[in-house]
C-alpha positions in Angstrom: 95.7 155.9 85.9 98.2 158.4 87.9 98.7 156.4 91.6 100.3 158.4 94.5 102.2 156.3 96.6 102.8 156.8 100.6 105.5 154.8 102.4 103.2 152.5 104.4 103.5 150.2 106.8 105.6 146.5 106.9 103.1 145.1 108.7 100.7 143.4 108.3 101.9 141.0 105.0 99.5 141.5 102.2 96.9 143.8 101.5 95.4 146.1 104.0 92.4 148.1 103.5 91.5 150.6 106.0 88.5 152.1 104.4 90.3 154.8 102.7 93.2 153.0 101.0 95.0 149.7 100.5 98.2 149.0 102.0 100.6 146.3 100.1 103.5 144.5 101.1 105.6 142.0 99.8 108.6 140.4 101.4 111.4 139.3 99.2 115.1 139.0 100.7 117.2 138.9 97.5 115.2 141.3 95.3 116.5 144.5 93.9 112.9 146.5 93.4 109.2 145.9 93.4 106.6 147.4 91.2 103.0 147.4 92.3 101.0 146.8 89.1 97.2 148.1 88.9 94.7 147.0 87.0 92.0 148.8 85.7 88.3 147.2 84.3 89.5 146.8 81.2 92.7 145.3 82.0 95.2 148.6 81.7 98.0 148.2 84.0 99.6 150.7 86.3 103.2 149.7 87.8 103.8 151.7 90.6 107.4 151.5 92.3 107.7 150.5 96.2 110.0 152.2 97.7 110.3 151.8 101.1 112.2 148.1 102.4 111.8 147.3 105.7 113.4 143.6 107.2 113.1 142.4 103.2 109.6 143.6 103.2 108.8 146.0 100.2 105.6 148.3 101.3 103.6 151.0 100.0 99.9 152.8 100.8 98.1 153.6 97.7 95.2 156.2 98.6 91.3 155.9 97.4 92.5 151.6 96.2 90.0 149.6 97.9 87.9 145.9 97.4 87.7 144.8 94.2 91.2 146.4 93.0 93.0 143.6 90.7 96.9 143.9 90.8 100.0 141.9 91.2 103.9 142.5 91.4 106.7 142.7 89.5 110.5 141.9 90.7 113.7 142.8 89.9 116.3 141.3 90.6 119.5 138.5 89.0 118.5 135.8 86.9 120.6 133.3 87.4 119.5 130.1 87.7 122.7 128.3 88.2 123.0 130.1 91.5 119.1 130.1 92.3 118.2 133.3 91.3 115.3 133.4 88.8 114.2 137.0 89.0 112.3 138.5 86.0 110.4 141.3 85.8 108.6 140.9 83.2 106.5 138.3 84.9 103.5 139.1 86.8 103.3 137.7 89.6 100.3 136.8 92.5 100.8 138.1 96.1 101.7 134.9 98.4 99.2 136.8 100.6 96.3 137.8 98.3 92.7 136.4 100.0 91.1 136.3 96.3 92.3 135.7 92.9 90.5 135.9 89.6 90.3 133.1 87.3 93.2 130.5 85.9 96.5 130.1 84.5 96.4 129.8 81.0 99.0 127.6 79.6 101.2 129.6 77.6 104.6 129.9 76.7 104.2 133.4 78.3 104.1 132.0 81.8 107.6 130.9 81.8 110.7 133.0 82.8 112.5 131.6 80.1 111.9 131.4 76.2 110.1 128.1 75.7 111.6 125.9 73.6 114.9 127.8 73.9 118.1 124.8 73.6 119.3 126.8 76.7 116.1 125.8 78.4 115.5 127.1 81.9 119.0 129.0 81.6 117.5 131.1 78.9 115.6 134.4 79.7 112.1 135.5 78.5 111.1 139.3 77.8 107.5 138.8 76.8 104.7 139.9 79.2 102.5 137.4 80.5 99.8 139.5 82.3 97.4 138.3 79.7 97.6 134.2 80.9 97.8 134.6 84.9 95.2 135.7 87.7 95.0 138.5 89.2 95.4 139.0 93.1 92.4 140.7 94.5 91.7 143.5 97.3 88.7 142.2 99.6 86.8 143.7 102.0 86.9 141.2 105.5 83.4 142.3 106.6 80.8 139.5 107.3 78.3 138.9 109.3 78.8 135.3 111.2 76.0 135.6 113.3 77.5 134.4 116.5 79.1 131.6 114.5 82.0 130.3 116.3 84.5 126.7 115.7 82.1 123.7 116.7 85.0 121.6 118.8 83.3 118.4 118.4 85.3 116.1 120.8 87.5 113.4 118.6 86.1 110.3 120.4 82.5 111.8 118.4 84.0 112.8 115.5 83.0 111.3 112.3 84.7 112.6 108.9 83.7 112.7 105.5 86.1 113.0 102.6 84.7 115.3 99.8 85.4 117.2 97.0 83.7 120.7 96.7 82.9 120.3 93.2 82.6 116.6 92.7 79.7 116.4 95.5 77.0 118.8 94.0 78.4 118.8 90.2 75.3 116.3 89.3 73.2 116.5 92.4 69.2 116.9 90.7 68.0 118.9 93.8 70.4 121.9 93.5 69.9 124.6 90.9 72.1 124.3 88.1 74.2 127.9 88.8 75.2 126.4 92.1 76.2 122.5 91.5 80.1 122.3 91.9 80.3 125.4 94.1 80.7 126.6 98.0 77.0 127.6 97.7 76.1 124.2 96.4 78.0 122.5 99.5 75.6 124.8 101.7 72.4 123.8 99.6 69.7 122.1 102.1 69.7 119.2 99.9 73.5 118.8 100.2 73.5 119.7 104.1 70.2 117.0 104.3 72.3 114.5 102.7 75.1 114.9 105.3 72.7 115.0 108.2 71.2 111.9 107.3 74.0 110.4 106.9 75.3 111.3 110.6 79.0 112.4 109.8 80.3 115.5 112.2 82.9 116.7 110.0 83.8 117.2 106.3 87.3 116.9 105.2 87.1 119.4 102.2 89.6 118.4 99.0 91.8 121.3 98.2 90.2 124.5 98.2 93.4 126.8 98.0 93.4 128.7 94.8 95.7 126.2 92.5 97.3 126.2 89.2 94.4 124.1 87.6 95.8 123.6 84.2 99.3 122.6 84.0 100.7 122.0 80.6 100.5 118.1 80.6 97.3 118.1 81.3 96.2 121.2 79.4 97.4 119.7 76.1 95.1 116.4 76.7 91.9 118.1 77.4 92.5 117.2 81.1 92.1 119.3 84.7 94.0 119.3 88.0 90.8 118.4 89.5 91.8 117.2 92.9 93.7 121.1 93.0 97.0 119.8 95.0 99.2 122.5 93.0 98.7 125.5 95.3 99.3 129.4 94.5 97.9 131.3 97.5 97.5 130.1 100.8 95.0 132.8 101.9 92.2 132.4 98.8 89.5 130.0 98.4 89.5 128.5 94.7 87.5 131.1 92.5 86.2 128.0 90.7 84.3 126.5 93.1 82.5 130.2 93.6 78.5 131.0 91.9 79.5 134.4 92.9 81.4 135.7 90.3 82.1 139.5 91.6 85.6 140.5 92.5 86.2 138.5 95.7 82.9 137.3 95.9 84.4 133.4 96.5 85.5 134.5 100.2 82.0 135.6 100.9 80.6 132.7 99.9 82.8 130.2 101.4 82.4 132.0 104.6 78.4 131.6 104.4 78.9 127.9 103.2 81.1 127.3 106.7 78.8 129.6 108.6 75.8 127.3 106.8 77.8 124.2 107.8 77.9 124.6 111.4 74.6 125.7 111.8 73.6 122.0 110.6 76.5 120.7 113.7 79.2 119.9 110.5 82.7 120.7 111.3 84.6 122.0 108.4 88.5 120.2 108.2 90.8 121.6 104.7 92.9 119.6 103.6 95.9 122.0 102.7 99.3 121.6 100.7 102.0 123.3 102.5 104.9 120.6 101.4 105.1 122.3 97.5 103.3 124.8 95.3 102.4 124.6 91.6 105.3 126.1 90.1 106.6 122.5 89.7 110.6 122.2 89.2 112.9 124.2 87.5 111.4 123.8 84.0 107.9 124.9 85.7 106.4 128.5 85.4 107.0 131.7 87.4 103.5 132.9 89.0 104.6 133.8 92.1 107.2 132.8 94.8 109.8 131.6 92.4 110.1 135.1 90.9 109.3 136.7 94.0 112.5 134.9 95.7 113.5 131.8 94.6 115.8 131.0 97.2 113.7 132.2 100.2 111.1 130.0 99.1 112.1 126.8 97.8 114.6 124.2 99.0 117.2 124.1 96.4 120.0 121.7 96.2 123.0 122.5 98.2 125.8 122.3 95.1 123.4 122.7 92.6 120.9 125.2 93.1 119.3 125.3 89.9 117.6 122.5 90.8 114.9 121.9 94.0 114.6 118.9 96.7 111.9 117.2 95.8 110.1 115.5 98.6 106.7 115.5 97.2 107.2 114.1 93.7 105.5 117.0 92.5 109.1 119.1 91.7 109.6 121.4 94.6 109.2 122.0 98.2 108.7 124.3 100.0 111.1 125.7 102.2 109.5 126.2 105.9 112.9 126.4 107.3 112.9 129.9 106.5 111.4 132.2 108.9 109.4 133.8 106.2 108.0 131.0 104.7 107.3 129.6 108.0 105.5 132.8 108.9 103.5 132.3 105.6 102.4 128.9 106.4 101.2 130.0 110.2 99.7 133.2 109.2 97.6 131.2 106.7 96.6 128.6 109.0 95.4 131.1 111.2 93.6 133.1 109.1 91.3 130.2 108.0 90.9 129.7 111.6 90.1 133.2 112.8 88.4 134.6 109.8 86.8 131.9 108.0 86.1 129.5 111.0 87.3 126.3 110.0 87.6 123.6 112.5 90.6 121.7 111.5 93.5 120.6 109.0 94.3 117.6 107.0 98.4 118.3 106.0 98.8 116.6 102.9 102.7 114.9 102.7 103.2 116.0 106.3 106.3 114.5 106.5 108.0 117.1 104.5 106.9 120.0 106.6 109.0 118.1 109.4 112.2 117.9 107.2 114.6 120.6 109.3 118.1 119.1 106.9 116.8 116.2 105.2 115.7 113.4 107.5 112.3 114.1 109.3 112.7 115.3 112.6 109.4 115.1 114.9 110.7 118.1 116.9 110.9 120.4 113.6 110.1 124.3 113.9 106.8 123.7 112.4 105.1 121.5 114.9 106.9 123.3 118.1 105.2 126.5 116.6 101.9 124.9 116.2 102.0 123.4 119.9 102.7 126.5 121.7 100.0 128.8 119.0 97.1 129.5 121.2 94.3 129.4 118.3 96.3 126.6 116.3 96.8 124.1 119.2 92.8 124.1 119.7 91.8 123.1 116.6 92.0 119.4 114.7 95.4 118.8 113.3 95.9 115.8 111.1 98.9 114.8 109.2 99.3 112.2 106.2 102.2 111.0 107.6 104.4 110.3 104.8 106.2 112.0 102.1 108.2 110.5 98.9 111.6 111.3 100.2 113.9 108.7 102.0 112.4 107.9 105.3 109.5 109.6 104.8 106.8 107.2 106.2 106.2 108.6 109.8 102.6 106.5 111.1 102.8 106.9 114.5 105.3 109.3 115.1 104.1 112.7 114.6 104.0 114.7 118.1 101.2 115.4 120.8 98.3 117.3 119.2 98.3 115.0 115.9 96.4 112.6 115.3 97.5 110.9 111.9 95.9 109.2 108.9 96.7 105.5 109.7 98.1 104.0 106.4 98.7 100.7 108.7 94.8 100.6 109.4 93.8 101.2 105.9 96.5 98.2 104.8 95.6 95.8 107.3 91.8 96.1 106.9 92.2 95.2 103.4 94.4 92.4 103.5 92.3 90.8 106.4 88.7 90.9 104.4 90.8 90.0 101.3 91.9 86.8 103.2 95.8 87.5 103.0 99.0 89.0 104.4 98.0 89.6 108.0 98.1 88.1 111.4 95.1 88.6 114.0 97.7 90.4 116.1 97.8 93.3 113.4 94.2 93.5 112.9 93.2 93.3 116.7 96.2 96.5 116.7 94.1 98.2 114.5 90.4 97.6 115.3 91.4 99.2 119.0 93.1 101.9 117.9 96.6 101.1 117.2 97.9 101.6 120.6 101.3 100.2 119.3 101.9 103.2 117.1 99.7 105.7 119.6 99.6 104.6 123.1 103.3 105.2 124.1 103.2 109.0 123.8 100.2 110.4 125.8 97.9 110.3 122.9 95.0 108.8 122.7 92.5 106.3 120.4 91.4 109.3 118.2 95.0 109.6 117.2 94.0 107.1 114.9 92.4 108.3 111.7 91.0 105.3 110.7 89.7 104.7 106.7 89.8 102.2 104.4 89.4 104.6 100.7 90.4 107.9 100.4 90.6 110.2 97.3 93.8 108.6 96.5 93.0 105.6 95.0 89.9 103.0 94.7 86.4 103.6 95.7 85.0 101.4 98.3 82.6 99.7 95.5 85.8 99.3 93.2 87.9 98.1 96.0 86.0 94.9 95.6 85.5 95.1 91.8 88.9 95.2 90.4 92.2 94.0 91.1 94.1 95.9 88.9 94.0 99.7 88.0 92.1 101.2 85.2 93.5 104.4 84.5 93.8 105.0 80.7 91.6 107.7 80.6 94.6 109.8 82.2 96.5 109.7 79.4 99.4 108.4 80.3 98.9 104.7 79.4 98.1 103.3 82.6 101.3 104.0 84.0 100.2 106.3 86.4 98.4 105.5 89.9 99.5 102.7 92.8 100.4 99.0 91.2 99.7 97.5 94.5 96.0 98.1 95.7 95.0 95.0 98.2 92.2 95.3 96.3 89.9 91.9 95.3 87.5 91.9 92.3 85.8 88.4 94.3 86.3 87.0 90.8 85.7 89.2 88.1 87.1 91.8 86.9 84.8 95.3 87.0 81.0 94.9 86.6 79.2 91.8 86.5 75.7 90.1 86.5 76.6 87.0 88.4 74.7 87.1 91.1 77.2 85.2 93.2 79.6 87.9 92.9 77.2 90.1 93.0 76.1 89.0 96.6 79.6 88.8 97.5 80.7 92.0 96.9 77.9 93.7 98.7 78.5 91.6 101.7 82.7 92.7 101.6 80.9 96.6 101.2 79.2 96.0 104.4 82.2 94.5 105.8 84.6 97.3 105.6 82.0 99.8 106.3 81.2 98.0 109.7 84.8 97.3 110.8 85.4 100.9 110.2 82.5 102.4 112.1 82.7 99.8 114.9 86.7 100.2 115.5 88.4 102.7 118.1 89.8 105.7 116.7 88.0 108.1 114.5 86.3 107.1 111.6 86.8 108.8 107.9 84.2 107.9 104.9 85.6 108.4 101.4 82.7 110.6 100.2 80.0 108.4 97.9 81.0 105.0 99.4 77.7 105.2 101.2 76.1 104.7 97.9 78.5 102.8 95.8 80.5 105.2 93.9 82.4 103.5 91.3 85.3 105.4 89.5 85.3 102.4 87.1 88.7 101.4 88.1 90.2 104.4 87.8 92.9 104.7 91.1 94.0 107.9 90.6 91.3 110.5 89.3 93.6 113.4 90.1 92.8 115.0 86.8 89.4 114.1 86.3 86.7 116.8 86.4 84.3 114.4 84.7 81.6 111.8 85.7 84.2 109.6 86.6 85.0 111.7 89.7 81.4 113.2 90.2 78.9 112.0 92.4 76.2 109.8 90.5 72.9 110.9 92.8 71.0 108.4 91.2 73.0 105.7 93.3 70.8 106.8 96.4 67.9 105.0 94.7 70.0 101.7 93.1 71.9 101.2 96.1 69.4 102.6 98.9 70.4 99.4 101.0 73.9 100.3 101.5 73.1 103.8 101.9 70.8 102.9 104.8 73.5 100.7 106.2 75.5 103.2 106.5 73.3 105.4 107.9 72.0 102.9 110.6 75.9 102.0 111.2 76.9 105.4 112.2 73.8 105.9 114.4 74.6 102.8 116.4 78.1 103.9 116.7 76.7 107.3 118.1 74.4 105.5 120.5 77.5 103.5 121.8 80.1 105.1 124.0 81.8 101.5 124.0 82.6 101.9 120.2 84.3 105.7 121.1 86.1 105.1 123.8 88.4 107.9 124.8 91.4 106.1 126.5 92.8 102.9 125.8 91.7 99.2 126.8 93.3 97.9 129.7 92.9 94.1 129.0 91.8 93.6 132.4 89.3 94.1 135.1 88.9 97.9 136.5 84.8 98.2 138.1 84.6 94.5 139.4 81.7 93.6 136.4 83.9 90.1 136.7 85.1 90.1 133.2 87.7 92.0 131.6 87.1 95.3 129.5 88.1 93.4 126.3 88.4 89.9 125.4 89.8 87.8 122.5 88.3 84.2 121.5 88.7 81.4 119.0 85.7 80.4 117.3 85.3 77.2 119.8 85.1 79.8 122.9 88.6 79.6 123.9 90.3 82.4 125.0 93.0 83.1 121.7 96.6 81.9 123.2 99.9 83.8 122.6 101.2 81.6 119.3 98.0 82.5 117.8 98.3 85.9 117.3 101.4 85.4 114.7 99.9 82.6 112.9 99.0 83.7 109.3 96.6 80.7 108.9 93.9 82.0 111.5 91.0 83.8 109.8 88.5 83.9 112.7 88.1 86.2 116.0 85.6 87.1 118.4 85.9 90.1 120.0 84.4 90.5 123.4 83.7 94.8 124.4 82.7 95.4 128.1 80.3 98.1 128.3 80.3 98.4 132.2 84.2 98.8 132.3 84.8 102.2 130.1 87.6 103.6 132.4 86.4 106.9 132.3 84.1 109.5 134.0 81.9 112.2 131.7 82.6 115.6 131.7 80.9 115.6 135.2 82.9 113.1 136.9 80.2 110.3 136.6 80.7 106.9 135.4 80.0 106.0 132.0 78.3 102.2 130.9 77.3 101.1 127.8 75.6 97.3 126.8 78.4 94.5 126.1 78.8 93.4 122.5 80.6 90.6 121.0 81.7 90.9 117.5 82.8 87.6 115.2 84.8 88.0 112.4 85.0 85.2 110.0 87.0 86.2 107.0 88.0 82.0 106.0 86.4 81.6 102.3 84.0 78.7 104.4 81.4 79.0 106.7 82.5 78.7 110.4 80.4 78.3 113.5 80.8 79.9 116.4 80.5 79.2 120.0 79.8 81.7 122.9 83.1 82.0 125.3 82.8 80.5 128.6 82.7 83.6 130.4 79.8 84.9 128.7 77.4 81.4 128.5 75.2 82.6 131.2 74.3 85.8 129.3 71.8 86.6 126.4 73.1 88.2 123.3 71.1 89.1 120.2 72.3 89.7 117.1 72.3 93.2 115.8 74.3 93.3 113.0 74.9 90.8 110.5 76.4 91.5 107.1 74.8 88.9 105.3 71.8 91.4 105.5 71.4 94.7 103.6 70.4 96.2 106.9 71.1 96.5 110.6 68.5 93.6 112.7 65.3 95.0 114.1 64.4 91.7 115.6 67.8 89.3 115.3 68.1 86.3 116.3 68.7 85.5 120.4 71.7 83.3 121.7 72.7 82.0 125.1 74.7 79.1 126.7 76.2 76.4 124.2 74.4 78.1 121.1 76.4 78.0 117.6 76.3 81.1 116.1 76.6 80.3 112.2 78.7 83.0 110.0 79.1 82.2 106.8 82.2 83.0 104.0 84.0 86.6 104.7 80.9 88.1 107.2 81.0 89.5 110.3 77.8 89.4 113.4 77.6 92.0 116.1 75.5 90.4 119.1 74.6 92.6 122.3 74.2 91.9 125.5 70.7 91.6 126.7 69.5 92.0 130.4 67.3 88.6 132.0 64.1 90.2 131.8 64.6 91.6 128.1 65.6 88.4 127.2 62.7 86.9 128.5 60.4 89.3 126.7 62.4 88.6 123.4 62.0 85.1 123.7 58.5 84.7 124.6 57.5 87.2 121.5 59.4 85.3 119.1 57.4 82.1 120.4 54.1 83.5 120.0 54.7 84.8 116.2 
């Protein structure tokens, strides 16, 4: 293949097809030369030197090259790892701005820039070619008929998030054609959409879909797979392994179609993104892209020993977002996924690492400043995982305006509360009402708190109430991996059991967790499959399990039909009542003159909670009054919003507790709507008024709804006639 190369342009970065040819660009500050490598349909390679360099961007225009063209780069420069330079022109490199890649990295000694097994390790130099075992970048055509699709911009207080893995969700779905299972197209199949819509969630949060290093050596050698995908290689390219369309670049079209279909169903798409590290690992890792393009620019190296990386992630390296070009890469990627792929928001993995300008986490880091000012990104959903593995990395409650956070304190507190140890009622009350102690003093709202009980990292809900200890032997690390302190309780027996009392207690605990989550102020996030009782057999770190351990077992829909229906009813109940999804904080006082405060806290005997009781670790029962007449926020037309009022009774004791109606509420009529002793919400629950006693069994929750007197008399009369 003979190829003519024109000077081209230095912007935009990445391959740009104009209908007659393609402009290629690559940033490298320290390179001495760059070759564009074009591959024909037989894998034959043609190398084209890019002789133009503008502001460290190497560029060239190739006439006649268009969509479907596979390519890569070879970058020349110094190979001196002790000085932080790791150029090796024998290694084909992925384009950081590629919008599609072909296939996966094959585990092979040739993927390393040094001689595998050499006594000098990464200081040695490899002259073997790696083109046969690495993906190729692909030129794509961005044209797609969106048919008027737009971002949904669902209000935060209306949002319910469903965290799910694209492959695992449909891999075993019996109603989806086998050829589509585990793919973007499978995610968009009517059977998958029907489950999401019936459940009532408003957004899916997809585990990483950026093209990633799927088979690192330590997993490949054990027949395992990097299932979660937290080792990104290309921040613009959807992972090809999730595509049913095997044509060159077909995954881009398929992803867009999935988003369009989900939007048509009223469901937002949030991406879990990993800009804190890449899949190239530590100094002994493979050279696949950034390391070979410009190691010192793209990665944070140790100041006095640039051979080694700063590692705030536990994954071997940290992306150098302090570098202007790397920060531009991240911002360009985010804008691309919003403008070209129509995603509605992002969840940032180990987001504290992005805020480290020197070493300590800085809430005013350039990354956050730029997003705050960006006219596109400042309008989408931004969610931080507010911690990393470095010193001072736990930053729950400390992210800036516009950001919501995975509330790790909510998870820990709710787990401790329902297992009966390790928390106070004050801590529980803060979490249940939106965590105003974390987010109420910096201009943020309850929606800053993304509430969750379980997530992909850790036990499923079923396993949370079935195991005291992790069971990760299938991961091949002798059960050393994964979190040891899970705040779980097996209810008396480790793992599966047929003991009726334990089976019933576990079912009640699942309902307790789900009811608490859905009724809490803030934004609930449900781990996909928890609504059906999905289990990973006690594995709390299924990152490498592309297997039935991680995949959804759709037979659970029938086996645990009550749990699924209970979850559906809970979500519908929340969406029907504004008092559970307030836009503002509780004031703890009367606002509109209803005669009682917007929220009240009471003991089981009906007396108001005293200050000293909030700090008493021995107290395990409380009732919370939510006044629907005191929402203190008009609708978008400026009209006052009112709702029903509710009294929620929590008993975390191991014994039954009798509750009495608080004195200010005696004159009101109340009907039970939720009782976690029951498998479903109550259609015709018991009525209470005056000095009625409400008996709660051990570890249970009951929700009472205020009924107006006329309706109450009608209900009482109808019950008396039964």
